[in-house]
Structure formats: structure tokens, C-alpha cells
C-alpha positions as CSV (number, residue, x, y, z in Angstrom):
1,M,-24.4,7.4,-63.7
2,T,-21.1,6.0,-65.1
3,L,-21.2,2.6,-66.8
4,A,-17.9,0.8,-67.0
5,P,-17.0,-0.1,-70.7
6,S,-14.9,-3.0,-69.6
7,S,-17.9,-5.3,-69.0
8,K,-18.5,-6.1,-72.7
9,P,-19.1,-9.8,-72.8
10,C,-17.3,-12.3,-74.9
11,L,-20.1,-14.7,-75.9
12,G,-19.1,-16.4,-79.1
13,H,-21.7,-17.3,-81.7
14,G,-25.4,-18.1,-81.5
15,F,-28.9,-17.6,-83.0
16,G,-32.3,-16.2,-82.1
17,L,-34.9,-18.3,-80.4
18,R,-38.1,-18.8,-82.4
19,V,-41.4,-20.4,-81.3
20,E,-41.3,-23.1,-84.0
21,H,-38.1,-24.5,-82.4
22,Y,-39.4,-24.5,-78.8
23,G,-40.4,-28.2,-78.8
24,E,-37.0,-29.4,-80.0
25,I,-35.2,-27.1,-77.6
26,L,-37.1,-28.4,-74.7
27,R,-36.2,-32.0,-75.8
28,R,-32.5,-31.6,-76.5
29,G,-31.4,-28.0,-75.7
30,V,-29.4,-25.9,-78.1
31,R,-25.9,-26.2,-79.7
32,A,-24.6,-22.6,-79.4
33,D,-22.5,-20.3,-77.4
34,F,-25.5,-18.1,-76.6
35,C,-29.0,-17.4,-77.7
36,E,-31.0,-14.3,-78.2
37,A,-34.6,-13.9,-77.0
38,L,-37.0,-11.4,-78.4
39,T,-37.9,-9.3,-75.4
40,E,-41.6,-8.8,-76.0
41,N,-42.1,-12.6,-76.4
42,F,-41.3,-13.1,-72.7
43,M,-42.6,-10.0,-70.9
44,G,-45.3,-10.8,-68.5
45,R,-45.4,-14.4,-69.7
46,G,-45.4,-17.8,-68.0
47,G,-45.9,-21.3,-69.2
48,R,-44.0,-22.7,-72.2
49,P,-42.1,-19.5,-73.3
50,M,-40.6,-19.1,-69.8
51,A,-39.9,-22.9,-69.6
52,V,-37.9,-22.6,-72.9
53,L,-36.0,-19.5,-71.8
54,E,-35.2,-21.2,-68.4
55,R,-34.1,-24.3,-70.3
56,V,-31.7,-22.3,-72.5
57,R,-30.4,-20.1,-69.7
58,R,-29.4,-23.2,-67.7
59,D,-27.0,-24.2,-70.6
60,V,-25.8,-21.0,-72.2
61,P,-26.0,-17.2,-71.7
62,I,-28.8,-15.3,-73.3
63,T,-29.2,-11.8,-74.7
64,L,-32.5,-9.8,-74.9
65,H,-33.4,-8.0,-78.1
66,G,-36.4,-5.6,-78.1
67,V,-38.5,-3.9,-80.8
68,S,-40.7,-1.7,-78.8
69,L,-38.5,0.8,-77.0
70,S,-39.0,3.4,-79.7
71,V,-35.9,5.3,-78.3
72,G,-36.1,7.8,-81.2
73,G,-39.7,8.7,-80.6
74,V,-41.1,11.9,-79.1
75,E,-43.6,10.3,-76.8
76,P,-42.5,9.7,-73.2
77,L,-40.7,6.4,-72.6
78,S,-43.0,3.7,-71.4
79,L,-42.3,3.2,-67.7
80,P,-44.5,0.0,-67.5
81,Y,-42.5,-1.5,-70.4
82,L,-39.2,-0.6,-68.8
83,S,-40.3,-1.9,-65.4
84,E,-41.2,-5.3,-67.0
85,L,-37.9,-5.3,-68.9
86,K,-36.1,-4.7,-65.6
87,R,-37.9,-7.7,-64.0
88,L,-37.0,-9.9,-67.0
89,C,-33.3,-8.8,-66.7
90,D,-33.3,-9.5,-62.9
91,R,-34.7,-12.9,-63.5
92,F,-32.6,-14.1,-66.4
93,E,-29.4,-11.9,-66.1
94,P,-28.9,-11.4,-69.9
95,A,-25.4,-10.8,-71.0
96,L,-26.6,-7.9,-73.3
97,V,-29.9,-6.0,-73.7
98,S,-30.5,-4.3,-77.1
99,D,-33.1,-2.5,-79.1
100,H,-33.1,-0.4,-82.3
101,L,-32.1,3.1,-83.1
102,S,-35.5,4.0,-84.5
103,F,-39.0,5.0,-83.6
104,G,-42.2,3.0,-83.8
105,G,-45.1,5.2,-83.1
106,F,-46.5,8.7,-82.6
107,G,-49.4,9.9,-80.5
108,A,-51.7,6.9,-79.8
109,H,-50.5,5.1,-82.9
110,R,-48.1,2.1,-82.5
111,A,-46.8,0.5,-85.7
112,Y,-44.4,-2.0,-84.2
113,D,-42.1,-1.1,-87.0
114,L,-38.6,0.2,-87.1
115,W,-38.8,3.7,-88.7
116,P,-35.5,5.5,-89.4
117,L,-34.6,8.8,-87.8
118,P,-33.4,12.0,-89.4
119,F,-29.6,12.2,-89.1
120,V,-29.3,15.6,-87.5
121,E,-27.6,16.9,-84.4
122,E,-30.9,17.7,-82.7
123,A,-31.9,14.0,-83.0
124,V,-28.5,13.0,-81.5
125,V,-29.2,15.0,-78.4
126,H,-32.8,13.8,-78.2
127,V,-32.0,10.1,-78.5
128,A,-29.0,10.2,-76.3
129,A,-31.0,11.7,-73.4
130,R,-33.6,9.0,-73.8
131,V,-30.9,6.2,-73.9
132,R,-29.3,7.6,-70.7
133,R,-32.7,7.5,-69.0
134,V,-33.2,3.9,-70.1
135,Q,-29.8,2.9,-68.8
136,E,-30.4,4.6,-65.5
137,L,-33.7,2.7,-65.0
138,L,-32.2,-0.6,-66.0
139,A,-28.9,0.0,-64.2
140,R,-27.0,-1.3,-67.3
141,R,-25.6,-0.2,-70.6
142,I,-27.7,-1.2,-73.6
143,C,-26.9,-1.8,-77.2
144,L,-28.5,0.1,-80.1
145,E,-28.9,-1.5,-83.5
146,N,-28.7,0.2,-86.8
147,V,-31.8,-0.4,-88.9
148,S,-32.2,-1.1,-92.6
149,S,-33.9,1.8,-94.5
150,Y,-35.6,2.4,-97.8
151,V,-36.0,6.2,-97.7
152,E,-33.9,9.1,-96.5
153,F,-34.7,12.4,-94.9
154,R,-34.0,15.5,-97.0
155,S,-33.0,17.3,-93.7
156,N,-30.0,14.9,-93.0
157,T,-26.8,16.7,-92.2
158,L,-24.9,13.6,-91.0
159,T,-24.2,10.2,-92.6
160,E,-25.8,7.3,-90.9
161,W,-22.5,6.1,-89.4
162,Q,-21.8,9.6,-88.1
163,F,-25.2,9.7,-86.5
164,L,-24.9,6.2,-85.0
165,S,-21.4,7.0,-83.6
166,A,-22.5,10.3,-82.2
167,V,-25.5,8.8,-80.3
168,A,-23.3,6.0,-78.9
169,E,-20.7,8.5,-77.6
170,E,-23.2,11.0,-76.3
171,A,-25.3,8.3,-74.5
172,D,-22.4,6.2,-73.5
173,C,-24.0,3.1,-74.9
174,W,-22.9,0.2,-77.0
175,L,-23.7,-0.6,-80.6
176,L,-25.3,-3.7,-82.0
177,L,-23.9,-3.8,-85.6
178,D,-26.3,-5.5,-88.0
179,V,-24.1,-6.3,-90.9
180,N,-27.0,-7.3,-93.1
181,N,-28.7,-4.0,-92.4
182,V,-25.6,-2.1,-93.4
183,H,-25.4,-4.0,-96.7
184,V,-29.2,-3.5,-97.4
185,S,-29.1,0.3,-96.7
186,A,-25.8,0.7,-98.6
187,H,-27.3,-0.9,-101.7
188,N,-30.6,1.1,-101.3
189,H,-28.9,4.5,-100.8
190,G,-25.7,4.1,-102.7
191,F,-23.0,4.5,-100.0
192,S,-20.1,2.3,-99.2
193,A,-20.8,-0.4,-96.6
194,R,-17.1,-0.7,-95.8
195,D,-16.7,3.0,-95.3
196,Y,-19.7,2.7,-92.8
197,L,-17.9,-0.1,-90.8
198,D,-14.5,1.7,-90.9
199,S,-16.0,4.9,-89.5
200,L,-17.7,3.3,-86.4
201,P,-15.8,3.5,-83.0
202,R,-14.3,0.1,-82.4
203,E,-14.8,0.3,-78.6
204,R,-18.5,0.8,-78.9
205,V,-19.4,-2.3,-80.9
206,A,-20.5,-5.1,-78.5
207,Q,-22.5,-7.5,-80.8
208,I,-23.0,-8.3,-84.4
209,H,-26.2,-9.6,-86.2
210,L,-26.2,-11.5,-89.5
211,A,-29.4,-12.3,-91.5
212,G,-30.8,-12.9,-95.0
213,H,-32.5,-10.4,-97.2
214,R,-34.6,-10.4,-100.4
215,D,-33.7,-8.7,-103.7
216,C,-36.8,-6.9,-105.0
217,G,-35.1,-5.5,-108.0
218,S,-35.5,-1.8,-107.2
219,H,-34.2,-2.4,-103.6
220,L,-33.1,-5.0,-101.1
221,L,-35.6,-5.9,-98.4
222,D,-34.4,-6.9,-94.9
223,D,-36.8,-9.8,-94.4
224,H,-34.7,-12.3,-92.4
225,G,-36.1,-15.0,-94.6
226,A,-33.1,-16.6,-96.2
227,P,-29.5,-17.7,-95.5
228,V,-26.9,-15.0,-95.1
229,A,-26.0,-13.8,-98.6
230,S,-22.5,-14.1,-99.9
231,A,-22.0,-10.3,-100.0
232,V,-23.0,-10.1,-96.3
233,W,-20.6,-12.9,-95.4
234,E,-17.8,-10.8,-97.1
235,L,-18.8,-7.7,-95.2
236,Y,-18.8,-9.8,-92.0
237,R,-15.3,-10.9,-92.8
238,H,-14.4,-7.2,-93.0
239,A,-16.2,-6.5,-89.7
240,C,-14.2,-9.3,-88.0
241,R,-10.9,-7.6,-89.1
242,R,-12.2,-4.2,-88.0
243,F,-13.7,-5.0,-84.6
244,G,-12.1,-8.3,-83.6
245,P,-14.1,-11.2,-82.1
246,Q,-17.6,-10.1,-81.2
247,P,-20.7,-11.9,-80.1
248,T,-22.3,-12.8,-83.4
249,L,-25.9,-13.9,-83.9
250,I,-27.9,-15.4,-86.8
251,E,-31.4,-13.9,-87.2
252,W,-33.9,-15.9,-89.2
253,D,-37.7,-15.0,-88.9
254,E,-39.4,-16.0,-92.2
255,N,-39.2,-19.3,-94.1
256,L,-37.7,-20.8,-90.9
257,P,-35.2,-23.7,-91.4
258,T,-34.7,-26.5,-88.9
259,L,-33.0,-25.9,-85.7
260,E,-30.0,-27.9,-87.0
261,R,-29.8,-25.6,-90.0
262,L,-29.7,-22.5,-87.8
263,E,-26.9,-24.0,-85.8
264,Q,-25.0,-24.7,-89.0
265,E,-25.3,-21.1,-90.1
266,S,-23.9,-20.0,-86.7
267,D,-21.1,-22.5,-87.1
268,K,-20.2,-20.9,-90.4
269,A,-19.9,-17.5,-88.7
270,R,-17.7,-19.0,-86.0
271,E,-15.4,-20.6,-88.6
272,M,-15.1,-17.4,-90.6
273,E,-14.1,-15.4,-87.5
274,R,-11.7,-18.1,-86.4
275,R,-9.8,-17.8,-89.7
276,E,-9.2,-14.0,-89.3
277,P,-5.9,-12.9,-87.8
278,F,-6.4,-10.7,-84.7
């Protein structure tokens, strides 16, 4: 199945929906160009979560962002999961659907974590075939997000950016570029974050994530528990120059601020992008 690349949406700037803000959202809505919903929070659900998503969707576009696809795993893709995801897509018509370039389980074990993959050609072929199957079942192109990592495989024969680019080309999918994850992994493994961005295919990037991290001394931890760090803002500025205007989203999961503070962080990204010449 051929998926037309011309349908990348121009969404602007937004933030991720979190349970702690549901009450205020129901009262006054959101001030954003779009919002991102964590897929698993709305699958097979009714009641308040769906009321919130319907309230947001009336006002602005939404995107769906999952953590359970395990597209890099060796177990068969979960058809019940994908069927429920398809129903969610049919109901809310998300502008983008994304998940992570990682795996999260093996055998009967599910970690609900985002484990990195070995960067080898065999993994490119394996992941790309699974992505194509997902896109066939959903009848839409998906975005794959780069994950932060703390260890590397000795078997790696490709750089992370070579691997990410190869999967996107082979699968004919889009990339969700998490700028914070690039910064975290670059610090932890000693590569150049700018080289990473400069090596990705411009036409494949369809969305950007920004988030905070924690400095643990020996490494950076991607915990989404703080404002976007200054070094990540600088890397985002470079991403704006490299990829042009892209839908940009603020992720904040721990030590949650007020809804107004989240909106202000999104405004900062909008203003930074606006100042860049394109």
C-alpha cells in the first residue's frame, strides 16, 4: 500500500493531556494549536476520559501517542490492540498517530518500558516489516519516535541516526523527533546531537517533542519532570532551522505544573520557531 507523503499536517504547537488537568480542561478548554493524547489512556474507555478528549477535539486537532506497540519486539503484533487503536482513530480522526522505535516485552513478560534496539541491518528489516503491517491495518502512516537510552549494544553496526533513517525509508513511515531524547542520549553516549539532527531525512520528520530531564551526575535521565532545559531549547532552535516549522509538543509527566504553565512552555516553543528564518 502506498501512503502519500504530502499529507503531513501543519499543526503548530501544543502539549500532552494529563489526568491532573482534566477538570480545568472540561471547565475552560485548552489554549493550544493541538493536544496529544496518550493512546492507552483512552482505549476501551468511556466516562470522563472520553468526555475530555471529545471536549478537546471539538476545539483543536489531536494526535495519539502510544507506548505499547512494541514495534521492535519479536512477539507477534497485538491484533486486539491495533483493532482498538483503529476504532479510536476512526472516532477522533487524529492528525498523527505515533509510537516508539523500541520494544517493551518478550514472551509473556510486558515491561511497559521503552527498551532500545540493536542498530543493525537485520533489525531495520524486522522493524520495517512490522511498521508496514501496522500501517496497512490502520490505513495510515504512523510516526516513530527515537527513545532515550543509557546502554548500547556491542553488536551495533549503525549509528542511531542511521538506524532511525533506514527504518523510516524502508517502512515508508514518518519520524517523531524527540529533541530532548537526542540530547539525553548524546550526553550519555558521547556523540554529537547536532550531527544526529543533520543526518536525518528532512522529509520524514513530521513532529517534534520537547521535554525536561534530570541530571543524575553519571548520566542524564529522561523523566519529563521539569521545564525544557536550555541546552534542549538550543537544540530545538537548530531543529527548526534544519526541518522548518513542525508540529511541536511539550511533554511533562512528573512534578506536573499548572495547565497555564504548560501552555506558557508551548508558547515559548512557538515564539522560538517564529524567530527562525525559513
